[in-house]
NUGUTI-857321 format. One line per 4 residues: their letters; for each residue x, y, z of N, C-alpha, C. Coordinates in Angstrom, 3 decimals. Layout:
<recs>
A) X:Y:Z:X:Y:Z:X:Y:Z  ...
</recs>
This chain:
<recs>
MSRA) 1.008:-1.261:0.085:0.159:0.252:0.157:1.056:1.297:0.020  0.354:2.173:-0.847:1.139:3.493:-0.750:1.140:4.290:0.008  1.880:4.901:0.854:1.623:6.170:1.683:1.099:7.328:1.074  0.559:8.032:1.576:0.001:9.332:1.305:1.057:10.154:1.487
LPMN) 1.467:11.296:0.254:2.273:12.009:0.526:1.479:13.543:0.629  1.933:14.981:1.679:1.330:15.878:1.623:1.719:16.168:0.640  0.405:17.312:0.240:0.309:18.190:-1.277:1.168:19.259:-1.275  1.687:19.567:-0.112:2.388:20.661:-0.172:3.862:20.746:0.467
TPEP) 4.689:20.848:-0.150:5.992:20.784:0.515:6.514:21.879:1.519  6.863:21.871:2.758:6.739:22.781:3.795:8.244:24.032:2.955  7.916:25.476:3.083:8.794:25.959:2.698:10.146:26.152:3.457  11.259:26.002:3.033:12.553:25.698:3.887:12.492:27.059:4.278
STPK) 13.203:27.273:5.399:13.020:28.452:6.328:14.324:29.400:6.014  15.265:28.982:5.146:16.455:29.963:4.860:16.499:30.276:3.594  17.638:31.425:2.918:17.547:31.864:1.626:18.542:30.297:0.754  18.963:30.054:1.379:19.831:28.752:0.826:19.071:27.698:0.389
GRST) 17.963:27.432:1.990:17.433:26.386:1.485:16.506:26.400:0.288  16.000:27.404:0.382:14.671:27.827:-0.769:15.419:27.880:-2.151  16.502:28.211:-2.524:17.458:28.095:-3.502:17.707:26.381:-3.740  18.130:25.938:-2.585:18.467:24.332:-3.233:16.959:23.867:-3.461
AARI) 15.967:24.031:-2.879:14.566:23.269:-3.390:14.264:23.624:-4.599  14.463:24.895:-4.894:14.039:25.402:-6.071:14.516:24.780:-7.378  16.258:24.583:-7.184:17.033:24.237:-8.095:16.635:22.688:-8.226  16.438:22.224:-7.268:15.851:20.355:-6.883:14.970:20.610:-8.160
LDAA) 13.423:20.871:-7.849:12.465:21.590:-8.328:12.846:21.549:-9.968  13.358:22.404:-10.439:13.714:22.767:-11.890:14.320:21.536:-12.591  15.475:21.097:-11.853:16.097:19.870:-12.458:15.213:18.798:-12.709  14.263:18.253:-11.667:13.178:17.215:-11.751:12.501:17.763:-12.733
TVVL) 12.260:18.946:-13.011:11.126:19.581:-14.378:11.595:19.274:-15.548  13.323:19.509:-15.735:13.977:19.077:-16.948:14.276:17.744:-17.497  14.535:17.193:-16.369:14.847:15.484:-16.581:13.923:14.954:-16.828  12.636:15.536:-16.333:11.503:14.710:-16.351:10.964:14.844:-18.034
GRDG) 10.837:15.985:-18.418:10.985:16.431:-19.832:11.729:16.053:-20.785  12.635:15.883:-20.567:13.644:15.036:-21.308:14.306:13.491:-21.494  14.002:13.221:-20.381:14.010:11.677:-20.131:12.992:10.672:-19.824  11.747:11.395:-19.632:10.688:10.420:-19.555:10.585:10.183:-18.248
MGGA) 9.159:9.564:-17.797:8.939:9.086:-15.991:10.123:8.164:-16.254  10.392:6.998:-16.432:11.372:5.981:-16.090:12.797:6.873:-15.670  13.034:7.789:-16.932:14.351:8.110:-16.582:14.637:9.335:-15.554  13.524:9.542:-15.081:13.702:10.489:-13.744:14.055:9.823:-12.633
TLGR) 15.084:9.505:-12.436:15.750:8.546:-11.412:16.306:10.062:-10.597  16.329:9.540:-9.063:16.922:10.833:-8.258:18.152:10.990:-8.620  19.047:9.849:-8.919:20.599:10.126:-9.222:20.557:11.384:-10.251  19.966:10.964:-11.581:19.475:11.947:-12.814:19.303:13.290:-11.836
IADQ) 18.654:13.585:-11.110:17.688:14.648:-10.779:18.768:15.533:-10.140  19.282:14.662:-9.156:20.530:15.087:-8.297:21.466:15.915:-9.343  21.981:14.684:-10.083:23.215:15.384:-11.044:22.995:16.859:-11.811  21.484:16.768:-12.409:21.038:18.063:-12.699:21.106:19.289:-12.043
AGVD) 20.607:19.165:-10.742:20.726:19.847:-9.787:21.869:20.550:-9.245  22.720:19.446:-9.363:24.270:19.944:-8.564:24.341:19.340:-7.133  23.140:18.381:-6.551:23.459:18.192:-5.061:23.636:16.777:-4.947  23.451:16.804:-3.946:23.485:15.088:-3.360:22.363:14.470:-3.066
KRNI) 21.972:13.051:-3.734:20.626:12.737:-3.521:19.864:12.890:-2.150  20.805:12.901:-1.182:20.232:12.775:-0.200:19.404:14.531:0.220  19.582:15.574:-0.616:19.065:16.182:-0.623:17.869:16.854:-0.787  17.592:15.474:-1.841:16.153:15.619:-2.441:15.375:14.983:-1.208
SYYY) 15.910:14.229:-0.795:15.011:13.132:0.279:14.919:14.437:1.877  15.922:15.149:1.723:15.540:16.573:2.717:14.707:17.190:2.782  14.582:17.691:1.138:13.393:19.037:1.118:11.962:18.428:0.519  12.054:17.315:-0.071:10.870:16.681:-0.892:10.450:15.333:-0.129
GSRE) 11.203:14.357:0.552:10.649:13.405:1.229:10.917:12.344:0.064  10.722:12.299:-1.243:10.925:11.144:-1.978:10.906:11.487:-3.183  11.012:10.667:-3.933:10.795:10.927:-5.722:9.522:11.415:-6.209  8.327:10.534:-5.626:7.092:10.797:-5.676:6.854:11.821:-5.545
ALLV) 7.055:12.554:-3.915:6.475:13.858:-3.294:7.183:14.920:-4.371  8.228:14.679:-4.698:9.054:15.693:-5.959:8.307:15.916:-7.138  7.612:14.753:-7.851:6.879:14.609:-8.923:5.405:15.445:-8.732  4.962:15.296:-7.401:3.554:15.692:-7.137:3.806:17.233:-7.042
RVVQ) 5.077:17.640:-6.483:5.465:19.015:-6.447:5.589:19.776:-7.533  6.144:18.810:-8.986:6.147:19.714:-10.547:4.955:19.457:-10.626  3.951:18.503:-10.372:2.498:18.684:-11.083:1.841:19.950:-10.498  2.098:20.422:-9.213:1.531:21.865:-8.621:2.491:22.891:-8.935
AVGE) 3.463:22.882:-9.575:4.364:23.939:-10.285:3.831:24.367:-11.780  2.944:23.094:-12.028:2.478:23.117:-13.816:1.445:24.068:-13.350  0.627:23.358:-12.531:-0.757:24.264:-12.057:-0.305:26.074:-11.821  0.612:26.158:-11.003:0.742:27.678:-10.541:1.194:28.197:-11.942
QMAR) 1.813:27.918:-12.651:2.453:28.554:-13.903:1.157:28.627:-14.760  0.343:27.659:-14.831:-0.702:27.877:-15.755:-1.417:28.892:-15.296  -1.823:29.248:-14.077:-2.582:30.078:-13.580:-1.953:31.681:-13.527  -0.807:31.878:-13.182:-0.106:32.936:-13.363:0.127:32.907:-14.994
GMEA) 0.194:32.580:-15.909:0.109:32.826:-17.180:-1.117:33.130:-17.592  -1.872:32.702:-17.135:-3.558:33.104:-17.506:-4.143:34.487:-16.799  -3.389:34.478:-15.639:-3.845:35.845:-15.224:-2.901:36.896:-15.665  -1.483:36.842:-16.387:-0.968:37.813:-16.772:-1.731:38.412:-18.343
TIGE) -2.698:37.488:-18.794:-3.276:37.904:-20.278:-4.842:38.095:-20.108  -5.757:37.823:-18.816:-6.657:37.842:-18.609:-7.550:39.212:-18.912  -6.436:40.283:-18.797:-7.355:41.372:-18.995:-6.901:42.129:-20.591  -5.885:41.099:-21.316:-5.687:41.687:-22.532:-6.893:41.338:-23.743
IERS) -7.478:42.439:-23.844:-8.823:42.386:-24.440:-8.968:41.444:-26.282  -7.404:41.919:-26.660:-7.734:41.348:-28.114:-7.201:39.791:-27.967  -6.481:39.320:-26.798:-6.533:37.813:-26.353:-8.045:36.621:-26.464  -7.916:36.008:-27.269:-9.266:35.298:-27.620:-9.131:34.234:-25.946
NAEV) -10.158:33.477:-25.422:-10.224:32.508:-24.760:-9.063:31.584:-24.747  -9.332:30.975:-26.048:-8.018:30.182:-26.396:-6.748:30.573:-26.416  -6.229:31.652:-26.886:-4.850:32.140:-26.153:-4.551:32.311:-25.021  -5.655:32.613:-24.406:-5.273:33.392:-22.378:-5.028:31.656:-22.142
LWSG) -5.865:30.680:-22.649:-5.736:29.202:-21.818:-4.398:28.653:-22.501  -3.944:28.995:-23.923:-2.542:28.589:-24.351:-1.536:28.825:-23.686  -1.376:30.367:-23.221:-0.706:31.446:-22.969:-0.253:30.387:-21.635  -1.073:30.655:-20.957:-1.254:29.571:-19.278:-0.571:28.349:-19.342
ATSE) -0.646:27.643:-20.506:-0.133:26.126:-20.752:1.305:26.081:-21.061  1.705:27.199:-21.942:2.935:26.914:-22.974:3.882:28.208:-22.354  3.499:29.117:-21.317:4.606:30.125:-20.808:6.235:29.635:-19.937  6.062:28.332:-19.882:7.261:27.746:-19.237:7.263:26.084:-20.010
PELA) 8.012:26.121:-21.348:7.935:25.022:-22.045:8.497:24.029:-21.129  9.580:23.925:-20.604:9.952:22.747:-19.857:8.936:22.100:-18.789  8.158:23.195:-18.419:6.671:22.832:-17.591:6.029:21.740:-18.302  5.496:22.280:-19.036:4.563:21.860:-20.166:4.981:20.670:-20.916
RAYI) 6.613:20.381:-21.304:7.027:18.931:-21.299:6.740:18.075:-20.119  6.850:18.327:-18.795:7.124:17.594:-17.952:5.769:16.900:-17.922  4.529:18.336:-17.462:2.937:17.815:-17.401:2.700:16.497:-18.406  3.258:16.858:-19.748:2.946:15.990:-20.648:3.225:14.309:-20.538
TLLG) 4.919:14.261:-20.127:5.599:13.164:-19.643:4.647:12.499:-18.269  4.258:13.381:-17.605:3.540:12.965:-16.292:2.130:12.058:-16.666  1.428:12.929:-17.610:0.195:12.462:-18.315:0.244:10.892:-18.387  1.448:10.930:-19.122:1.699:9.245:-19.696:2.242:8.415:-18.687
GSAE) 2.881:8.753:-17.736:3.356:7.882:-17.075:3.167:7.806:-15.795  2.050:7.820:-15.324:1.783:8.001:-13.833:0.844:7.146:-13.083  0.483:6.348:-14.080:-0.704:5.254:-13.728:0.098:4.353:-12.380  1.036:4.052:-12.409:1.280:3.259:-11.185:1.757:4.071:-9.966
TPEI) 1.514:5.472:-9.934:1.659:6.697:-8.988:0.299:7.139:-8.170  -0.509:6.688:-7.221:-1.472:7.064:-6.753:-1.609:8.343:-6.720  -0.382:8.893:-5.927:-0.134:10.451:-5.412:-0.099:11.217:-6.435  0.617:10.790:-7.877:0.752:11.636:-9.020:-0.770:11.827:-9.341
DHAL) -1.390:10.482:-9.659:-2.382:10.523:-10.663:-3.544:11.408:-9.538  -3.311:11.610:-8.481:-4.192:12.454:-7.222:-4.044:13.589:-7.713  -2.516:13.933:-7.751:-2.221:15.404:-8.005:-2.605:16.200:-9.802  -2.255:15.098:-10.582:-2.787:15.597:-11.672:-4.610:15.625:-12.265
TALK) -5.655:14.901:-11.192:-6.557:14.913:-11.479:-7.372:16.147:-10.813  -6.243:16.316:-9.585:-6.819:17.833:-9.119:-6.421:19.155:-10.015  -5.492:18.707:-11.109:-4.696:19.815:-11.800:-5.882:19.841:-13.119  -6.468:18.947:-13.220:-7.320:18.272:-14.348:-8.610:19.191:-14.002
QAWL) -9.426:19.101:-12.735:-10.359:19.804:-12.105:-10.459:21.001:-12.408  -9.099:21.619:-11.756:-8.994:23.289:-11.620:-8.809:23.505:-13.324  -8.428:23.199:-14.235:-8.320:23.524:-15.798:-9.661:22.970:-16.194  -10.509:22.182:-15.826:-11.991:22.152:-16.088:-12.950:23.400:-15.792
HMIS) -12.446:24.048:-14.221:-13.278:24.329:-13.495:-12.852:26.076:-14.450  -11.842:26.462:-15.199:-11.538:27.741:-15.531:-12.086:28.063:-16.722  -11.992:26.927:-17.218:-12.382:26.862:-18.894:-14.121:26.960:-18.665  -14.853:26.026:-17.707:-15.942:26.189:-17.750:-16.529:27.820:-17.010
SRLA) -15.792:28.453:-16.678:-16.088:29.668:-15.830:-16.001:30.647:-17.135  -15.054:30.169:-17.785:-14.852:31.367:-19.525:-15.822:31.083:-20.272  -16.383:29.616:-20.542:-17.966:29.338:-21.210:-18.973:30.187:-20.661  -18.745:30.011:-19.309:-20.153:30.557:-18.657:-20.082:32.417:-19.061
HAGH) -18.856:32.988:-19.006:-18.695:34.281:-19.345:-19.072:34.331:-20.791  -18.738:33.557:-21.700:-19.259:33.628:-22.903:-20.896:33.439:-23.493  -21.650:33.049:-22.231:-23.142:32.910:-22.237:-23.838:31.403:-22.575  -22.665:30.397:-22.293:-22.976:29.283:-22.307:-23.860:28.494:-21.560
PDDA) -25.149:27.952:-21.653:-25.709:27.687:-20.469:-25.435:26.466:-19.827  -25.881:26.146:-18.685:-25.271:25.537:-17.280:-24.917:24.033:-18.158  -26.351:23.402:-18.875:-26.522:21.933:-19.292:-25.735:21.887:-20.025  -24.695:22.548:-20.971:-23.902:22.524:-22.042:-22.008:22.706:-21.559
RDDL) -22.077:23.332:-20.595:-20.875:23.899:-20.290:-19.879:22.760:-19.885  -20.258:21.342:-19.098:-19.319:20.400:-18.634:-18.862:19.886:-19.522  -19.726:18.982:-20.730:-18.998:18.841:-22.019:-18.468:19.366:-22.527  -18.698:20.953:-22.822:-17.975:21.799:-23.896:-16.603:21.645:-23.228
ASLV) -16.336:21.888:-21.665:-15.144:22.175:-21.346:-14.502:21.075:-20.912  -14.831:19.860:-21.619:-13.904:18.586:-21.391:-13.826:18.238:-22.838  -14.683:18.777:-23.556:-13.921:18.527:-25.124:-12.866:19.791:-25.775  -12.955:21.345:-24.767:-12.125:22.120:-24.854:-10.421:21.606:-24.720
LALL) -10.817:20.874:-23.028:-9.629:20.522:-22.327:-8.706:19.166:-23.160  -9.442:18.314:-23.453:-9.267:17.284:-24.869:-8.319:18.024:-25.916  -8.866:18.713:-26.244:-8.485:19.430:-27.714:-6.940:20.258:-27.209  -6.938:21.189:-25.924:-5.725:21.326:-25.540:-4.587:20.638:-25.155
RGLL) -4.835:19.813:-24.426:-3.880:18.520:-24.099:-3.277:17.863:-25.572  -4.452:17.541:-26.292:-3.864:17.001:-27.781:-2.608:17.897:-28.145  -2.935:19.125:-28.120:-2.631:20.293:-29.023:-0.918:20.525:-28.356  -0.937:20.388:-26.363:0.063:20.373:-26.057:0.946:19.260:-26.578
IEWT) 0.781:18.310:-26.458:1.449:17.180:-26.919:2.616:17.551:-28.647  1.284:17.699:-29.367:1.770:18.434:-30.799:3.063:19.691:-30.487  2.425:20.629:-29.717:3.081:21.567:-29.350:4.470:21.253:-29.065  5.022:20.387:-27.820:6.567:20.051:-27.266:7.079:19.352:-28.459
ETGD) 6.118:18.244:-29.529:6.850:17.586:-30.374:7.455:18.728:-31.887  6.692:19.940:-31.932:6.826:20.586:-33.538:7.232:22.084:-33.096  6.697:22.479:-31.702:6.661:23.958:-31.519:5.525:24.530:-32.249  5.591:25.946:-32.206:4.638:26.958:-32.635:4.492:27.024:-34.164
GPVV) 3.401:27.098:-34.661:3.201:27.056:-36.090:1.834:26.640:-36.600  1.568:26.618:-38.021:0.378:26.853:-38.482:-0.485:25.891:-37.754  -0.507:24.824:-37.464:-1.322:23.839:-37.075:-1.627:24.385:-35.817  -0.558:24.510:-34.740:-1.084:25.374:-33.726:-1.993:26.336:-33.496
DATL) -1.814:27.205:-34.527:-2.513:28.709:-34.883:-4.065:28.095:-35.300  -4.074:27.163:-36.329:-5.468:26.682:-36.580:-5.995:26.073:-35.661  -5.603:25.291:-34.825:-5.975:24.497:-34.337:-6.825:25.428:-32.803  -5.817:26.466:-32.221:-6.480:27.312:-31.376:-7.449:27.931:-31.958
RRVD) -7.550:28.704:-33.113:-8.933:29.198:-33.927:-10.092:28.128:-33.839  -9.948:26.730:-33.849:-10.965:26.138:-33.796:-11.549:26.058:-32.299  -10.549:25.891:-31.206:-11.159:25.772:-30.168:-11.445:26.888:-29.570  -10.970:28.104:-30.194:-11.831:29.512:-29.729:-13.409:29.445:-30.407
ALFT) -13.461:28.950:-31.329:-14.663:29.091:-32.154:-15.829:28.183:-31.000  -15.457:27.522:-30.378:-16.120:26.827:-29.265:-16.749:27.644:-28.152  -16.050:28.324:-27.919:-16.652:29.363:-26.968:-17.696:30.604:-26.823  -17.574:30.635:-28.735:-18.712:31.467:-29.572:-20.188:30.679:-29.301
LPPV) -21.018:31.579:-29.024:-22.441:30.948:-29.190:-22.646:30.709:-30.848  -23.615:30.117:-30.864:-24.150:30.026:-32.564:-25.031:31.284:-32.544  -25.375:31.644:-33.461:-26.374:32.960:-33.704:-27.640:32.187:-33.478  -28.710:33.311:-32.789:-30.198:32.909:-32.389:-30.392:33.271:-33.993
PPSD) -31.222:31.965:-34.124:-32.242:31.975:-35.398:-33.231:32.824:-35.370  -33.994:33.796:-36.148:-34.806:34.581:-35.724:-36.070:34.186:-35.876  -37.278:34.820:-35.083:-38.311:33.988:-34.549:-39.394:34.063:-35.498  -40.108:33.534:-36.047:-41.277:33.369:-36.877:-42.395:34.351:-36.203
R) -42.034:35.105:-35.328:-43.270:35.987:-35.168:-43.321:37.301:-35.966
</recs>
């Protein structure tokens, strides 16, 4: 039976501790995106961070707790990216969501890797499920703001999320380009309500 992991790692109390913990988190993100779930070993993460493996245990407890923290960092980064663009009128709904997902490419790659390789780790799956629910809530809120009725929002939010996740995979493989732009236009069209037909009166 797997033990429950804390969803939030305590903040180190010294500047040096905070710097080391941040370096380990950044290293885990890079190694995960580069080497995949199986390749994200404590040894490789420690080498990338320039620390001893014992430092990872000290700051994060375990590899699984560190990867849960990577998922949380993905969510925090998405929220920051969306908040930064939320007031920009020229940005479409899809562009705001997309900028939140892609503002830090290493985190986007790590997220895709975790989505594909976390089935054996309940703690990471739990963190990914929480992140998915947060995404769905944000998308649903934007659909509500666009005027979509309550009974249609859940299904439409799930469709938008599936399209954005698929596009994120494409983007991590090929980068920006016409396919991404065209797909974002199609995603944005989902936020637009169809015109109301004129009444027969």
